[in-house]
N, CA, C and O atoms as a GROMACS GRO file, in nm:
protein
  400
    1MET      N    1  -1.381  -1.119   0.363
    1MET     CA    2  -1.365  -1.003   0.281
    1MET      C    3  -1.484  -0.910   0.306
    1MET      O    4  -1.598  -0.954   0.296
    2PRO      N    5  -1.457  -0.782   0.339
    2PRO     CA    6  -1.569  -0.690   0.361
    2PRO      C    7  -1.644  -0.661   0.230
    2PRO      O    8  -1.583  -0.654   0.123
    3VAL      N    9  -1.773  -0.645   0.241
    3VAL     CA   10  -1.857  -0.605   0.128
    3VAL      C   11  -1.908  -0.466   0.161
    3VAL      O   12  -1.958  -0.442   0.271
    4VAL      N   13  -1.894  -0.372   0.066
    4VAL     CA   14  -1.932  -0.234   0.094
    4VAL      C   15  -2.052  -0.191   0.010
    4VAL      O   16  -2.074  -0.239  -0.101
    5ASP      N   17  -2.130  -0.101   0.067
    5ASP     CA   18  -2.242  -0.041  -0.003
    5ASP      C   19  -2.186   0.055  -0.108
    5ASP      O   20  -2.106   0.142  -0.074
    6PRO      N   21  -2.226   0.041  -0.234
    6PRO     CA   22  -2.168   0.125  -0.339
    6PRO      C   23  -2.197   0.274  -0.323
    6PRO      O   24  -2.121   0.358  -0.371
    7GLN      N   25  -2.306   0.308  -0.257
    7GLN     CA   26  -2.339   0.451  -0.240
    7GLN      C   27  -2.265   0.514  -0.121
    7GLN      O   28  -2.216   0.626  -0.132
    8THR      N   29  -2.257   0.443  -0.010
    8THR     CA   30  -2.201   0.503   0.111
    8THR      C   31  -2.059   0.459   0.141
    8THR      O   32  -1.987   0.528   0.213
    9GLY      N   33  -2.017   0.346   0.086
    9GLY     CA   34  -1.886   0.290   0.117
    9GLY      C   35  -1.883   0.216   0.249
    9GLY      O   36  -1.780   0.162   0.288
   10ALA      N   37  -1.998   0.214   0.320
   10ALA     CA   38  -2.005   0.147   0.450
   10ALA      C   39  -2.002  -0.004   0.433
   10ALA      O   40  -2.051  -0.057   0.333
   11CYS      N   41  -1.946  -0.071   0.530
   11CYS     CA   42  -1.942  -0.218   0.529
   11CYS      C   43  -2.084  -0.270   0.556
   11CYS      O   44  -2.141  -0.244   0.662
   12CYS      N   45  -2.137  -0.344   0.461
   12CYS     CA   46  -2.275  -0.394   0.475
   12CYS      C   47  -2.280  -0.546   0.489
   12CYS      O   48  -2.387  -0.603   0.510
   13GLY      N   49  -2.164  -0.611   0.478
   13GLY     CA   50  -2.160  -0.756   0.490
   13GLY      C   51  -2.017  -0.804   0.486
   13GLY      O   52  -1.923  -0.726   0.467
   14VAL      N   53  -2.001  -0.934   0.503
   14VAL     CA   54  -1.870  -0.999   0.496
   14VAL      C   55  -1.887  -1.127   0.416
   14VAL      O   56  -1.982  -1.202   0.436
   15LEU      N   57  -1.795  -1.150   0.325
   15LEU     CA   58  -1.794  -1.274   0.247
   15LEU      C   59  -1.680  -1.360   0.298
   15LEU      O   60  -1.563  -1.324   0.284
   16SER      N   61  -1.715  -1.474   0.356
   16SER     CA   62  -1.613  -1.562   0.416
   16SER      C   63  -1.608  -1.694   0.340
   16SER      O   64  -1.694  -1.725   0.258
   17ARG      N   65  -1.505  -1.769   0.371
   17ARG     CA   66  -1.492  -1.903   0.314
   17ARG      C   67  -1.612  -1.989   0.354
   17ARG      O   68  -1.662  -2.068   0.273
   18THR      N   69  -1.658  -1.973   0.478
   18THR     CA   70  -1.775  -2.047   0.525
   18THR      C   71  -1.898  -2.012   0.442
   18THR      O   72  -1.977  -2.100   0.408
   19ASP      N   73  -1.916  -1.883   0.411
   19ASP     CA   74  -2.028  -1.842   0.326
   19ASP      C   75  -2.022  -1.910   0.191
   19ASP      O   76  -2.123  -1.957   0.140
   20LEU      N   77  -1.903  -1.916   0.133
   20LEU     CA   78  -1.887  -1.979   0.001
   20LEU      C   79  -1.908  -2.131   0.009
   20LEU      O   80  -1.960  -2.191  -0.084
   21ASP      N   81  -1.868  -2.191   0.121
   21ASP     CA   82  -1.886  -2.335   0.138
   21ASP      C   83  -2.033  -2.375   0.148
   21ASP      O   84  -2.069  -2.489   0.119
   22ARG      N   85  -2.119  -2.280   0.189
   22ARG     CA   86  -2.262  -2.310   0.203
   22ARG      C   87  -2.330  -2.334   0.068
   22ARG      O   88  -2.432  -2.402   0.062
   23VAL      N   89  -2.275  -2.278  -0.036
   23VAL     CA   90  -2.337  -2.296  -0.168
   23VAL      C   91  -2.261  -2.403  -0.245
   23VAL      O   92  -2.138  -2.408  -0.243
   24LYS      N   93  -2.334  -2.486  -0.312
   24LYS     CA   94  -2.272  -2.598  -0.386
   24LYS      C   95  -2.198  -2.548  -0.510
   24LYS      O   96  -2.090  -2.596  -0.542
   25SER      N   97  -2.257  -2.452  -0.578
   25SER     CA   98  -2.199  -2.397  -0.700
   25SER      C   99  -2.214  -2.246  -0.695
   25SER      O  100  -2.315  -2.195  -0.647
   26LEU      N  101  -2.115  -2.174  -0.745
   26LEU     CA  102  -2.121  -2.028  -0.741
   26LEU      C  103  -2.207  -1.970  -0.853
   26LEU      O  104  -2.241  -1.852  -0.850
   27GLY      N  105  -2.240  -2.052  -0.951
   27GLY     CA  106  -2.321  -2.005  -1.062
   27GLY      C  107  -2.458  -1.957  -1.018
   27GLY      O  108  -2.528  -2.027  -0.945
   28GLY      N  109  -2.496  -1.837  -1.061
   28GLY     CA  110  -2.628  -1.786  -1.033
   28GLY      C  111  -2.641  -1.712  -0.901
   28GLY      O  112  -2.745  -1.651  -0.874
   29TYR      N  113  -2.539  -1.716  -0.817
   29TYR     CA  114  -2.544  -1.646  -0.688
   29TYR      C  115  -2.472  -1.512  -0.699
   29TYR      O  116  -2.373  -1.500  -0.771
   30THR      N  117  -2.522  -1.414  -0.628
   30THR     CA  118  -2.450  -1.287  -0.617
   30THR      C  119  -2.383  -1.282  -0.480
   30THR      O  120  -2.413  -1.363  -0.392
   31VAL      N  121  -2.291  -1.189  -0.464
   31VAL     CA  122  -2.226  -1.171  -0.334
   31VAL      C  123  -2.332  -1.143  -0.227
   31VAL      O  124  -2.323  -1.194  -0.116
   32GLU      N  125  -2.431  -1.063  -0.262
   32GLU     CA  126  -2.537  -1.030  -0.168
   32GLU      C  127  -2.614  -1.154  -0.123
   32GLU      O  128  -2.657  -1.161  -0.008
   33ASP      N  129  -2.630  -1.251  -0.213
   33ASP     CA  130  -2.698  -1.376  -0.179
   33ASP      C  131  -2.621  -1.458  -0.075
   33ASP      O  132  -2.682  -1.525   0.008
   34VAL      N  133  -2.491  -1.452  -0.081
   34VAL     CA  134  -2.406  -1.544  -0.005
   34VAL      C  135  -2.345  -1.482   0.120
   34VAL      O  136  -2.315  -1.553   0.216
   35MET      N  137  -2.325  -1.350   0.121
   35MET     CA  138  -2.252  -1.284   0.230
   35MET      C  139  -2.327  -1.293   0.364
   35MET      O  140  -2.448  -1.312   0.368
   36SER      N  141  -2.250  -1.279   0.471
   36SER     CA  142  -2.307  -1.270   0.605
   36SER      C  143  -2.338  -1.123   0.633
   36SER      O  144  -2.253  -1.036   0.614
   37SER      N  145  -2.458  -1.098   0.679
   37SER     CA  146  -2.498  -0.961   0.707
   37SER      C  147  -2.598  -0.961   0.822
   37SER      O  148  -2.685  -1.049   0.826
   38PRO      N  149  -2.589  -0.869   0.914
   38PRO     CA  150  -2.492  -0.760   0.922
   38PRO      C  151  -2.354  -0.813   0.961
   38PRO      O  152  -2.342  -0.917   1.025
   39PRO      N  153  -2.251  -0.741   0.921
   39PRO     CA  154  -2.115  -0.790   0.947
   39PRO      C  155  -2.072  -0.766   1.090
   39PRO      O  156  -2.120  -0.674   1.156
   40ARG      N  157  -1.982  -0.849   1.138
   40ARG     CA  158  -1.918  -0.824   1.266
   40ARG      C  159  -1.794  -0.740   1.234
   40ARG      O  160  -1.704  -0.785   1.163
   41THR      N  161  -1.790  -0.620   1.286
   41THR     CA  162  -1.680  -0.528   1.261
   41THR      C  163  -1.631  -0.472   1.394
   41THR      O  164  -1.695  -0.490   1.497
   42CYS      N  165  -1.518  -0.404   1.390
   42CYS     CA  166  -1.469  -0.332   1.506
   42CYS      C  167  -1.426  -0.194   1.461
   42CYS      O  168  -1.389  -0.173   1.346
   43LYS      N  169  -1.433  -0.101   1.553
   43LYS     CA  170  -1.388   0.036   1.527
   43LYS      C  171  -1.236   0.044   1.542
   43LYS      O  172  -1.174  -0.042   1.606
   44GLN      N  173  -1.177   0.147   1.483
   44GLN     CA  174  -1.032   0.165   1.490
   44GLN      C  175  -0.982   0.177   1.633
   44GLN      O  176  -0.868   0.139   1.661
   45ARG      N  177  -1.061   0.229   1.722
   45ARG     CA  178  -1.018   0.250   1.860
   45ARG      C  179  -1.056   0.135   1.953
   45ARG      O  180  -1.043   0.147   2.075
   46ALA      N  181  -1.102   0.024   1.898
   46ALA     CA  182  -1.136  -0.092   1.981
   46ALA      C  183  -1.010  -0.147   2.046
   46ALA      O  184  -0.901  -0.138   1.989
   47THR      N  185  -1.025  -0.203   2.164
   47THR     CA  186  -0.909  -0.262   2.231
   47THR      C  187  -0.878  -0.399   2.169
   47THR      O  188  -0.966  -0.467   2.117
   48VAL      N  189  -0.753  -0.435   2.176
   48VAL     CA  190  -0.711  -0.565   2.125
   48VAL      C  191  -0.785  -0.676   2.199
   48VAL      O  192  -0.825  -0.775   2.138
   49ALA      N  193  -0.802  -0.660   2.329
   49ALA     CA  194  -0.871  -0.762   2.409
   49ALA      C  195  -1.016  -0.779   2.363
   49ALA      O  196  -1.064  -0.892   2.354
   50SER      N  197  -1.085  -0.669   2.333
   50SER     CA  198  -1.225  -0.682   2.290
   50SER      C  199  -1.235  -0.749   2.154
   50SER      O  200  -1.328  -0.827   2.130
   51VAL      N  201  -1.142  -0.720   2.065
   51VAL     CA  202  -1.143  -0.783   1.932
   51VAL      C  203  -1.109  -0.932   1.944
   51VAL      O  204  -1.172  -1.015   1.878
   52ALA      N  205  -1.012  -0.965   2.027
   52ALA     CA  206  -0.977  -1.106   2.050
   52ALA      C  207  -1.096  -1.180   2.108
   52ALA      O  208  -1.125  -1.293   2.067
   53GLY      N  209  -1.165  -1.119   2.202
   53GLY     CA  210  -1.283  -1.182   2.260
   53GLY      C  211  -1.392  -1.204   2.158
   53GLY      O  212  -1.458  -1.308   2.158
   54MET      N  213  -1.412  -1.107   2.069
   54MET     CA  214  -1.513  -1.122   1.964
   54MET      C  215  -1.477  -1.237   1.870
   54MET      O  216  -1.564  -1.315   1.830
   55MET      N  217  -1.350  -1.248   1.836
   55MET     CA  218  -1.305  -1.357   1.748
   55MET      C  219  -1.330  -1.493   1.812
   55MET      O  220  -1.380  -1.585   1.748
   56LEU      N  221  -1.294  -1.505   1.938
   56LEU     CA  222  -1.312  -1.632   2.007
   56LEU      C  223  -1.460  -1.665   2.027
   56LEU      O  224  -1.502  -1.778   2.004
   57LYS      N  225  -1.538  -1.567   2.068
   57LYS     CA  226  -1.680  -1.589   2.094
   57LYS      C  227  -1.755  -1.632   1.968
   57LYS      O  228  -1.838  -1.723   1.973
   58HIS      N  229  -1.725  -1.568   1.857
   58HIS     CA  230  -1.800  -1.594   1.734
   58HIS      C  231  -1.727  -1.688   1.638
   58HIS      O  232  -1.775  -1.717   1.528
   59LYS      N  233  -1.610  -1.737   1.681
   59LYS     CA  234  -1.531  -1.831   1.601
   59LYS      C  235  -1.502  -1.777   1.462
   59LYS      O  236  -1.526  -1.843   1.361
   60ILE      N  237  -1.450  -1.655   1.459
   60ILE     CA  238  -1.413  -1.593   1.332
   60ILE      C  239  -1.264  -1.560   1.333
   60ILE      O  240  -1.204  -1.541   1.439
   61HIS      N  241  -1.205  -1.555   1.216
   61HIS     CA  242  -1.060  -1.537   1.203
   61HIS      C  243  -1.019  -1.398   1.159
   61HIS      O  244  -0.905  -1.357   1.180
   62ARG      N  245  -1.111  -1.325   1.098
   62ARG     CA  246  -1.081  -1.191   1.046
   62ARG      C  247  -1.198  -1.099   1.075
   62ARG      O  248  -1.314  -1.138   1.063
   63ILE      N  249  -1.166  -0.975   1.114
   63ILE     CA  250  -1.270  -0.877   1.141
   63ILE      C  251  -1.236  -0.748   1.067
   63ILE      O  252  -1.126  -0.694   1.086
   64PRO      N  253  -1.327  -0.698   0.985
   64PRO     CA  254  -1.302  -0.568   0.921
   64PRO      C  255  -1.296  -0.458   1.028
   64PRO      O  256  -1.377  -0.454   1.120
   65VAL      N  257  -1.200  -0.370   1.012
   65VAL     CA  258  -1.188  -0.253   1.097
   65VAL      C  259  -1.252  -0.137   1.021
   65VAL      O  260  -1.218  -0.111   0.906
   66VAL      N  261  -1.346  -0.068   1.086
   66VAL     CA  262  -1.419   0.040   1.019
   66VAL      C  263  -1.399   0.172   1.094
   66VAL      O  264  -1.369   0.174   1.214
   67ASN      N  265  -1.417   0.283   1.019
   67ASN     CA  266  -1.410   0.414   1.083
   67ASN      C  267  -1.547   0.452   1.138
   67ASN      O  268  -1.637   0.368   1.145
   68ASP      N  269  -1.563   0.577   1.176
   68ASP     CA  270  -1.689   0.620   1.237
   68ASP      C  271  -1.807   0.620   1.140
   68ASP      O  272  -1.922   0.625   1.183
   69ARG      N  273  -1.779   0.613   1.010
   69ARG     CA  274  -1.887   0.604   0.910
   69ARG      C  275  -1.907   0.460   0.862
   69ARG      O  276  -1.977   0.437   0.763
   70ASP      N  277  -1.846   0.365   0.932
   70ASP     CA  278  -1.852   0.221   0.900
   70ASP      C  279  -1.786   0.187   0.767
   70ASP      O  280  -1.816   0.083   0.707
   71VAL      N  281  -1.696   0.274   0.721
   71VAL     CA  282  -1.620   0.246   0.599
   71VAL      C  283  -1.497   0.164   0.638
   71VAL      O  284  -1.424   0.203   0.729
   72PRO      N  285  -1.473   0.051   0.570
   72PRO     CA  286  -1.358  -0.032   0.604
   72PRO      C  287  -1.226   0.042   0.584
   72PRO      O  288  -1.205   0.108   0.482
   73VAL      N  289  -1.138   0.030   0.684
   73VAL     CA  290  -1.005   0.090   0.675
   73VAL      C  291  -0.896  -0.015   0.693
   73VAL      O  292  -0.777   0.017   0.683
   74GLY      N  293  -0.936  -0.139   0.719
   74GLY     CA  294  -0.839  -0.248   0.737
   74GLY      C  295  -0.908  -0.374   0.783
   74GLY      O  296  -1.030  -0.380   0.796
   75ILE      N  297  -0.825  -0.475   0.807
   75ILE     CA  298  -0.874  -0.603   0.859
   75ILE      C  299  -0.776  -0.647   0.967
   75ILE      O  300  -0.655  -0.639   0.949
   76VAL      N  301  -0.830  -0.694   1.078
   76VAL     CA  302  -0.746  -0.751   1.184
   76VAL      C  303  -0.769  -0.901   1.183
   76VAL      O  304  -0.882  -0.948   1.173
   77THR      N  305  -0.659  -0.977   1.195
   77THR     CA  306  -0.667  -1.123   1.190
   77THR      C  307  -0.625  -1.182   1.325
   77THR      O  308  -0.566  -1.114   1.409
   78ARG      N  309  -0.658  -1.308   1.343
   78ARG     CA  310  -0.613  -1.377   1.465
   78ARG      C  311  -0.461  -1.373   1.474
   78ARG      O  312  -0.406  -1.357   1.583
   79THR      N  313  -0.395  -1.389   1.361
   79THR     CA  314  -0.249  -1.386   1.361
   79THR      C  315  -0.198  -1.251   1.410
   79THR      O  316  -0.101  -1.245   1.486
   80ASP      N  317  -0.262  -1.142   1.366
   80ASP     CA  318  -0.221  -1.008   1.411
   80ASP      C  319  -0.227  -0.997   1.563
   80ASP      O  320  -0.143  -0.932   1.624
   81ILE      N  321  -0.325  -1.060   1.623
   81ILE     CA  322  -0.346  -1.049   1.767
   81ILE      C  323  -0.263  -1.149   1.845
   81ILE      O  324  -0.199  -1.114   1.945
   82PHE      N  325  -0.263  -1.274   1.802
   82PHE     CA  326  -0.206  -1.379   1.886
   82PHE      C  327  -0.057  -1.402   1.865
   82PHE      O  328   0.008  -1.453   1.957
   83GLU      N  329   0.001  -1.368   1.750
   83GLU     CA  330   0.145  -1.388   1.732
   83GLU      C  331   0.227  -1.303   1.829
   83GLU      O  332   0.321  -1.354   1.890
   84PRO      N  333   0.194  -1.173   1.845
   84PRO     CA  334   0.271  -1.096   1.945
   84PRO      C  335   0.256  -1.150   2.087
   84PRO      O  336   0.351  -1.147   2.165
   85LEU      N  337   0.138  -1.201   2.120
   85LEU     CA  338   0.119  -1.259   2.253
   85LEU      C  339   0.205  -1.384   2.271
   85LEU      O  340   0.263  -1.406   2.376
   86LEU      N  341   0.210  -1.466   2.166
   86LEU     CA  342   0.292  -1.586   2.171
   86LEU      C  343   0.440  -1.550   2.184
   86LEU      O  344   0.513  -1.611   2.262
   87ALA      N  345   0.484  -1.451   2.106
   87ALA     CA  346   0.624  -1.408   2.113
   87ALA      C  347   0.657  -1.358   2.252
   87ALA      O  348   0.764  -1.388   2.305
   88LYS      N  349   0.567  -1.281   2.311
   88LYS     CA  350   0.590  -1.229   2.445
   88LYS      C  351   0.597  -1.342   2.548
   88LYS      O  352   0.681  -1.341   2.638
   89SER      N  353   0.506  -1.442   2.534
   89SER     CA  354   0.509  -1.554   2.629
   89SER      C  355   0.636  -1.636   2.612
   89SER      O  356   0.689  -1.687   2.711
   90GLN      N  357   0.686  -1.649   2.490
   90GLN     CA  358   0.811  -1.722   2.469
   90GLN      C  359   0.928  -1.646   2.530
   90GLN      O  360   1.019  -1.706   2.588
   91ASP      N  361   0.926  -1.512   2.518
   91ASP     CA  362   1.030  -1.431   2.582
   91ASP      C  363   1.028  -1.449   2.733
   91ASP      O  364   1.133  -1.459   2.796
   92LEU      N  365   0.908  -1.454   2.790
   92LEU     CA  366   0.896  -1.474   2.934
   92LEU      C  367   0.952  -1.610   2.975
   92LEU      O  368   1.019  -1.622   3.077
   93LEU      N  369   0.923  -1.713   2.894
   93LEU     CA  370   0.975  -1.846   2.925
   93LEU      C  371   1.127  -1.848   2.918
   93LEU      O  372   1.192  -1.908   3.003
   94VAL      N  373   1.184  -1.782   2.818
   94VAL     CA  374   1.329  -1.777   2.805
   94VAL      C  375   1.389  -1.705   2.924
   94VAL      O  376   1.489  -1.748   2.980
   95ASN      N  377   1.328  -1.593   2.963
   95ASN     CA  378   1.379  -1.517   3.079
   95ASN      C  379   1.371  -1.601   3.206
   95ASN      O  380   1.462  -1.594   3.288
   96GLN      N  381   1.266  -1.679   3.224
   96GLN     CA  382   1.255  -1.764   3.343
   96GLN      C  383   1.362  -1.872   3.342
   96GLN      O  384   1.420  -1.904   3.446
   97GLU      N  385   1.389  -1.928   3.225
   97GLU     CA  386   1.491  -2.034   3.216
   97GLU      C  387   1.629  -1.978   3.247
   97GLU      O  388   1.709  -2.046   3.311
   98THR      N  389   1.658  -1.856   3.203
   98THR     CA  390   1.792  -1.800   3.226
   98THR      C  391   1.814  -1.760   3.372
   98THR      O  392   1.928  -1.749   3.417
   99ARG      N  393   1.705  -1.739   3.447
   99ARG     CA  394   1.716  -1.704   3.588
   99ARG      C  395   1.750  -1.824   3.676
   99ARG      O  396   1.798  -1.806   3.788
  100ARG      N  397   1.727  -1.943   3.628
  100ARG     CA  398   1.748  -2.064   3.709
  100ARG      C  399   1.892  -2.102   3.719
  100ARG      O  400   1.925  -2.202   3.783
   0.00000   0.00000   0.00000
């Protein structure tokens, strides 16, 4: 989940399940205490390949998409990227089978 700066709206961190797992109890902690910062984000014009590479390299499942002012405008997930690739590869396999 992106964390935004209240004054600028810019993404200043990310709160992940892993971040929450690091603390034994949520009592007494603030989001700022637990979040990962600086966040790994991508711009709206980033290529799908570069975002997929970032996910694999850093072992993350979701990346906030930010505009030119680093304000979050969405989130891209592994499912968003890899499901269409899987569907396309399955279509290719079906086409190869029908040619035989």
